[in-house]
TILO-496181 format. One record per residue (C-alpha): residue in three letters; x, y, z; residue number from 1. Coordinates in Angstrom, 3 decimals. Layout:
<recs>
REC residu        u        v        w num
REC    Ala        X        Y        Z NUM
...
</recs>
This chain:
<recs>
REC residu        u        v        w num
REC    Met   96.202  106.506   78.827   1
REC    Gly   96.761  103.615   76.471   2
REC    Leu   97.948  103.147   72.899   3
REC    Gly   96.257  105.597   70.507   4
REC    Ala   94.046  107.005   73.272   5
REC    Val   93.633  110.697   74.063   6
REC    Lys   93.317  112.392   77.420   7
REC    Trp   89.567  112.942   77.261   8
REC    Tyr   89.042  109.193   77.495   9
REC    Trp   89.288  109.948   81.219  10
REC    Gln   86.231  112.246   81.066  11
REC    Arg   84.158  110.065   83.401  12
REC    Gln   86.856  109.950   86.042  13
REC    Thr   87.555  113.689   85.857  14
REC    Ile   83.864  114.205   86.629  15
REC    Asp   83.797  111.595   89.405  16
REC    Phe   86.939  112.882   91.107  17
REC    Gly   88.014  116.280   89.782  18
REC    His   84.519  117.818   89.698  19
REC    Asp   82.230  115.910   92.057  20
REC    Gln   84.961  115.653   94.716  21
REC    Ala   87.013  118.729   93.876  22
REC    Ser   87.638  119.526   97.534  23
REC    Lys   89.329  116.154   97.977  24
REC    Tyr   91.007  115.357   94.658  25
REC    Ser   92.906  117.150   91.903  26
REC    Cys   93.210  115.342   88.560  27
REC    Leu   95.893  115.638   85.905  28
REC    Ile   95.204  114.170   82.465  29
REC    Phe   97.409  114.628   79.427  30
REC    Asp   98.202  113.186   76.015  31
REC    Asn  101.240  110.933   75.779  32
REC    Arg  103.800  111.863   73.153  33
REC    Gly  102.571  110.907   69.685  34
REC    Ile   98.872  111.653   70.218  35
REC    Gly   96.408  114.486   70.748  36
REC    Gln   97.836  117.865   71.691  37
REC    Ser  101.283  116.566   72.608  38
REC    Asp  104.257  116.660   70.246  39
REC    Lys  104.670  113.823   67.750  40
REC    Pro  108.387  113.552   66.994  41
REC    Val  109.358  110.817   64.557  42
REC    Met  111.837  108.797   66.589  43
REC    Arg  112.085  105.614   68.614  44
REC    Tyr  109.568  105.849   71.488  45
REC    Ser  109.856  103.781   74.639  46
REC    Thr  107.719  103.460   77.739  47
REC    Ser  110.699  104.569   79.831  48
REC    Glu  111.021  107.810   77.848  49
REC    Met  107.265  108.349   78.112  50
REC    Ala  107.586  107.890   81.872  51
REC    Lys  110.229  110.624   81.875  52
REC    Asp  107.767  112.861   79.994  53
REC    Thr  105.258  112.307   82.787  54
REC    Leu  107.745  112.939   85.574  55
REC    Glu  108.892  116.157   83.901  56
REC    Leu  105.273  117.310   83.710  57
REC    Leu  104.707  116.504   87.388  58
REC    Asn  107.874  118.363   88.342  59
REC    His  106.799  121.355   86.255  60
REC    Leu  103.521  121.467   88.178  61
REC    Gly  105.227  120.988   91.524  62
REC    Trp  103.468  117.654   92.079  63
REC    Asn  106.661  116.002   93.249  64
REC    Gly  106.305  115.406   96.957  65
REC    Glu  107.165  111.939   98.218  66
REC    Arg  104.193  109.587   97.744  67
REC    Ser  101.945  112.541   96.896  68
REC    Val  100.587  111.311   93.557  69
REC    His   98.452  108.319   92.568  70
REC    Ile   99.327  107.071   89.074  71
REC    Ile   96.533  105.323   87.153  72
REC    Gly   97.446  103.743   83.817  73
REC    Ile   95.345  101.822   81.324  74
REC    Ser   97.057   99.338   78.992  75
REC    Met  100.188  101.119   77.684  76
REC    Gly   99.606  103.629   80.463  77
REC    Gly  100.094  100.781   82.939  78
REC    Met  103.423  100.030   81.280  79
REC    Ile  104.436  103.675   81.659  80
REC    Ala  103.323  103.549   85.302  81
REC    Gln  105.650  100.578   85.865  82
REC    Glu  108.547  102.662   84.556  83
REC    Met  107.604  105.554   86.855  84
REC    Ser  107.025  103.487   89.932  85
REC    Leu  110.609  103.450   91.174  86
REC    Asp  110.189  107.176   91.770  87
REC    Lys  106.483  107.713   92.429  88
REC    Gln  103.599  106.107   94.288  89
REC    Ile  101.582  103.940   91.947  90
REC    Ala   97.988  102.803   91.866  91
REC    Glu   98.303  100.786   88.689  92
REC    Val   95.372   99.622   86.641  93
REC    Lys   96.073   97.416   83.633  94
REC    Thr   92.753   97.129   81.867  95
REC    Arg   88.970   96.800   73.760  96
REC    Val   85.408   96.864   75.124  97
REC    Ser   83.106   93.890   75.823  98
REC    Asp   80.225   93.153   73.447  99
REC    Ser   77.737   93.008   76.297 100
REC    Trp   78.594   96.537   77.430 101
REC    Leu   78.442   97.920   73.899 102
REC    Leu   74.846   96.696   73.507 103
REC    His   73.579   98.293   76.728 104
REC    Pro   71.733  101.647   76.637 105
REC    Asp   74.043  104.628   76.888 106
REC    Glu   74.606  105.326   80.569 107
REC    Asp   74.661  109.096   80.010 108
REC    Gly   71.531  109.067   77.847 109
REC    Asp   72.788  110.971   74.810 110
REC    Phe   73.192  107.947   72.496 111
REC    Pro   71.041  104.855   71.901 112
REC    Thr   73.719  102.471   73.205 113
REC    Asn   77.163  102.488   74.792 114
REC    Gly   78.443  101.218   71.447 115
REC    Asp   77.119  104.331   69.683 116
REC    Arg   78.887  106.547   72.206 117
REC    Phe   82.126  104.600   71.843 118
REC    Ala   81.931  104.828   68.033 119
REC    Ala   81.293  108.579   68.221 120
REC    Gln   84.274  108.955   70.512 121
REC    Glu   86.546  107.071   68.118 122
REC    Leu   85.279  109.029   65.097 123
REC    Thr   85.838  112.318   66.901 124
REC    Lys   89.394  111.296   67.694 125
REC    Arg   90.202  110.159   64.163 126
REC    Gln   88.696  113.255   62.553 127
REC    Asp   91.304  115.295   64.378 128
REC    Thr   93.995  114.758   61.760 129
REC    Gln   96.483  116.883   63.697 130
REC    Gly   95.938  115.071   66.995 131
REC    Phe   95.653  111.494   65.681 132
REC    Thr   98.348  110.665   63.122 133
REC    Arg   99.628  107.436   61.665 134
REC    Lys  103.236  108.231   62.585 135
REC    Gly  102.332  109.011   66.177 136
REC    Phe  100.279  105.853   66.551 137
REC    Ile  103.038  103.667   65.086 138
REC    Cys  105.652  105.226   67.373 139
REC    Gln  103.431  104.533   70.390 140
REC    Ala  102.772  100.982   69.205 141
REC    Leu  106.511  100.313   69.021 142
REC    Ala  106.937  101.563   72.578 143
REC    Ala  104.142   99.328   73.869 144
REC    Gly  105.296   96.326   71.856 145
REC    Trp  108.849   96.523   73.153 146
REC    His  107.915   97.095   76.788 147
REC    Lys  109.302   94.382   79.028 148
REC    Lys  109.886   94.016   82.735 149
REC    Ser  111.741   91.015   84.120 150
REC    Pro  110.620   89.220   87.289 151
REC    Glu  113.530   90.881   89.065 152
REC    Gln  112.434   94.338   87.911 153
REC    Leu  108.830   93.731   88.952 154
REC    Lys  110.000   92.585   92.371 155
REC    Glu  112.067   95.751   92.678 156
REC    Ile  109.008   97.840   91.762 157
REC    Ala  106.914   96.061   94.378 158
REC    Asp  109.601   96.412   97.040 159
REC    Lys  110.004  100.143   96.478 160
REC    Val  106.360  101.050   95.923 161
REC    Gly  104.899   98.721   98.525 162
REC    Arg  102.657   95.840   97.489 163
REC    Gln   99.713   97.146   99.482 164
REC    Arg   99.693  100.227   97.231 165
REC    Ile   99.386   98.250   93.987 166
REC    Leu   96.104   97.400   92.267 167
REC    Val   95.875   95.302   89.081 168
REC    Val   92.505   95.206   87.306 169
REC    His   91.443   93.064   84.342 170
REC    Gly   88.385   92.060   82.315 171
REC    Thr   87.833   88.434   81.312 172
REC    Thr   86.920   89.356   77.718 173
REC    Asp   89.919   91.614   77.203 174
REC    Asn   91.362   90.245   73.968 175
REC    Leu   94.102   92.872   73.682 176
REC    Ile   95.919   92.031   76.924 177
REC    Thr   94.447   88.769   78.141 178
REC    Val   93.856   87.766   81.757 179
REC    Pro   96.855   85.380   81.985 180
REC    His   99.119   88.390   81.467 181
REC    Gly   97.507   90.041   84.480 182
REC    Asp   97.915   86.870   86.506 183
REC    Val  101.641   86.760   85.734 184
REC    Leu  101.980   90.436   86.629 185
REC    Val  100.325   89.938   90.007 186
REC    Lys  102.460   86.853   90.695 187
REC    Glu  105.748   88.569   89.870 188
REC    Leu  104.787   91.603   91.971 189
REC    Gly  104.515   89.257   94.925 190
REC    Gly  100.949   87.998   94.734 191
REC    Glu   97.793   88.700   96.665 192
REC    Asp   99.134   86.920   99.740 193
REC    Met  101.846   89.568   99.948 194
REC    Gly   99.383   92.450   99.641 195
REC    Val   98.883   93.119   95.923 196
REC    Thr   95.219   93.799   95.160 197
REC    Lys   93.718   92.116   92.081 198
REC    Arg   90.210   92.590   90.682 199
REC    Val   88.896   90.694   87.652 200
REC    Phe   85.625   91.793   86.028 201
REC    Glu   83.658   88.938   84.472 202
REC    Gly   82.499   89.648   80.915 203
REC    Arg   84.307   92.955   80.650 204
REC    Gly   86.961   94.091   78.191 205
REC    His   89.882   96.479   77.871 206
REC    Tyr   88.354   99.851   78.870 207
REC    Leu   87.147   99.269   82.399 208
REC    Pro   86.835  102.972   83.326 209
REC    Met   84.043  103.131   80.737 210
REC    Glu   82.554   99.676   81.196 211
REC    Glu   82.513   99.697   84.995 212
REC    Arg   82.502  103.388   85.850 213
REC    Ala   80.878  103.155   89.281 214
REC    Glu   82.865  100.150   90.488 215
REC    Phe   86.067  101.578   88.999 216
REC    Lys   85.450  104.722   91.042 217
REC    Asn   84.977  102.649   94.189 218
REC    Leu   88.182  100.734   93.532 219
REC    Met   90.143  103.926   93.004 220
REC    Glu   88.809  105.498   96.175 221
REC    Gly   89.677  102.352   98.092 222
REC    Ile   93.270  102.177   96.874 223
REC    Phe   93.735  105.933   97.375 224
REC    Glu   92.575  105.739  100.973 225
REC    Lys   94.648  102.631  101.628 226
REC    Ala   97.784  104.238  100.188 227
REC    Asn   97.211  107.513  102.020 228
REC    Ser   96.899  105.668  105.327 229
REC    Met  100.374  104.197  104.793 230
REC    Arg  102.198  107.511  104.406 231
</recs>
């Protein structure tokens, strides 16, 4: 998950895949170092070290077969996925929330609007003073801010992962990581002509798994099936 975000931000996807399709998918969600129930050491964080955290967790669980895992990362999670991708299969999604979505009625029916649900989610997170700390957030922010991959490194990622296995998703009203950044990423990975899949959502923001739950699910299923067929 992204900067300052906890694992239960994936609650919609764990329902869509881990519960509704439990016979087909197993889901692993976790808190990155510095947030939630993970340790929060005061030290220099980096996306490469956070990728090592993830790989160690996968190895601990025995989820380490060749091309056996789909990695989905949002925002900083996409940066971590880049670091992992020389070792693991990647379905990368680089995706704050659009005003239009916030004003819509709550899709799950428990709150007046999506904005009320999002606010409740953020308040719940911040009231957990052990899980959400200033030091942990700052350490994560430094890792995200210093993340950099050269064109040569992105080409190496694409060569080793396989461009047909890579998906880059963006929203046009994402003001945190704007669309031109996604365009550059796709270009340096080899471009759509070479097999990279790109999807841009008009009028959507930074948290596409919430804003476009149904279509996000369809995209994930599509890239999973495509990647599995290439094993």
